[in-house]
C-alpha positions in Angstrom: 0.0 0.0 0.0 1.4 3.4 -0.9 2.2 5.8 1.9 -0.3 8.4 0.6 -3.2 6.0 0.6 -2.2 4.8 4.1 -2.3 8.4 5.4 -5.7 9.0 3.6 -7.2 5.8 5.2 -5.8 6.8 8.6 -7.4 10.3 8.3 -10.7 8.9 7.0 -10.9 6.4 9.9 -10.2 9.2 12.4 -12.8 11.4 10.8 -15.4 8.6 11.0 -14.6 8.3 14.7 -15.0 12.0 15.2 -18.3 11.9 13.4 -19.4 9.0 15.6 -18.5 11.0 18.7 -20.5 14.0 17.6 -23.5 11.8 16.6 -23.4 10.1 20.0 -23.4 13.5 21.8 -26.4 14.6 19.7 -28.2 11.3 20.4 -27.7 11.7 24.1 -29.3 15.1 23.9 -32.2 13.8 21.8 -32.8 11.0 24.2 -33.0 13.5 27.0 -35.5 15.6 24.9 -37.5 12.4 24.4 -37.5 11.7 28.2 -38.7 15.2 28.9 -41.4 14.9 26.2 -42.6 11.6 27.6 -42.8 13.0 31.2 -44.7 16.1 29.9 -46.9 13.9 27.6 -45.9 16.4 24.8 -46.8 14.5 21.6 -45.4 17.0 19.2 -42.0 17.1 21.0 -42.0 13.3 21.3 -42.6 12.9 17.6 -39.8 15.4 16.8 -37.4 13.7 19.1 -38.3 10.3 17.7 -37.6 11.5 14.2 -34.2 12.9 15.2 -33.4 9.8 17.2 -34.1 7.6 14.2 -31.9 9.7 11.9 -29.0 9.7 14.4 -29.2 5.9 14.9 -29.2 5.4 11.1 -26.2 7.8 10.9 -24.4 5.8 13.6 -25.1 2.6 11.8 -23.7 4.0 8.6 -20.6 5.4 10.3 -20.0 2.1 12.0 -20.2 0.3 8.7 -17.6 2.8 7.3 -15.4 2.2 10.3 -15.4 -1.5 9.8 -14.7 -1.1 6.1 -11.8 1.3 6.7 -10.5 -0.9 9.4 -10.4 -3.9 7.1 -8.6 -1.8 4.4 -6.1 -0.3 6.9 -5.7 -2.8 9.8 -2.7 -0.9 11.3 -4.7 2.4 11.4 -7.6 0.6 13.0 -5.3 -0.9 15.6 -3.8 2.5 16.2 -7.2 4.0 16.7 -8.6 1.2 18.8 -8.3 3.2 22.0 -10.4 6.0 20.4 -13.0 3.4 19.3 -13.1 1.9 22.8 -13.5 5.4 24.3 -16.9 5.6 22.5 -18.2 2.5 24.2 -19.3 4.2 27.4 -21.3 6.8 25.4 -22.9 4.0 23.3 -23.8 2.2 26.5 -25.2 5.3 28.1 -27.4 6.0 25.0 -28.6 2.4 25.1 -29.5 2.7 28.8 -31.3 6.1 28.3 -33.3 4.6 25.4 -34.3 1.6 27.5 -35.4 3.9 30.4 -37.5 5.9 27.9 -39.0 2.6 26.7 -39.9 1.8 30.2 -41.7 5.2 30.5 -43.6 4.4 27.4 -44.5 1.0 28.8 -45.7 2.6 32.1 -47.9 5.1 30.2 -49.3 2.3 28.0 -50.2 0.2 31.1 -51.8 3.2 32.8 -53.9 3.9 29.7 -54.9 0.2 29.5 -56.0 0.2 33.1 -58.0 3.4 32.6 -59.7 1.9 29.6 -60.4 -1.3 31.5 -62.0 0.7 34.4 -64.1 2.7 31.9 -65.2 -0.1 29.6 -65.1 -3.1 31.8 -63.1 -5.0 29.3 -59.5 -6.1 30.0 -57.6 -6.2 26.8 -54.8 -8.4 28.0 -57.1 -11.0 29.4 -58.8 -12.1 26.2 -58.3 -15.0 23.9 -58.3 -15.3 20.1 -61.1 -17.3 18.4 -60.9 -19.5 15.3 -61.5 -16.5 13.1 -58.7 -14.5 14.7 -61.1 -12.2 16.6 -60.3 -11.3 20.1 -62.8 -12.3 22.8 -62.4 -10.3 25.9 -63.4 -11.2 29.5 -65.8 -8.5 30.6 -65.8 -7.2 34.2 -68.9 -7.7 36.3 -69.9 -4.1 36.0 -69.2 -1.4 33.4 -68.6 2.0 34.9 -69.2 4.0 31.7 -70.3 3.4 28.1 -69.4 5.3 25.0 
């Protein structure tokens, strides 16, 4: 491999890691925005955060694919930058943990909504069974509190 190409691959790999670090920082901010929107039940902010989160995750996936490709083309450069790559792992883990906590908030909200609907309609959605035709048969409560 020529020296010029080796330097170009080293620089490209370093640039990919820089871009990943910036995307991770942005993702951490978006996940915090998502958490705030979830707590405030702000649907518009939640939708905006979800769109930004999806774009950043796709960007990170693309950057990681580039990192792997460049690492295969320039193994010495990849080995030299391994410490930088490993330094991104805590940020990746923190984003994963934040995303899981946000998912738990969504699950709690969903469960609260289901319980409220059960109280109002007398039908427990998670207590039913599916019939031969694929339709859901719910177990009604003994008394309905309200009807639509």
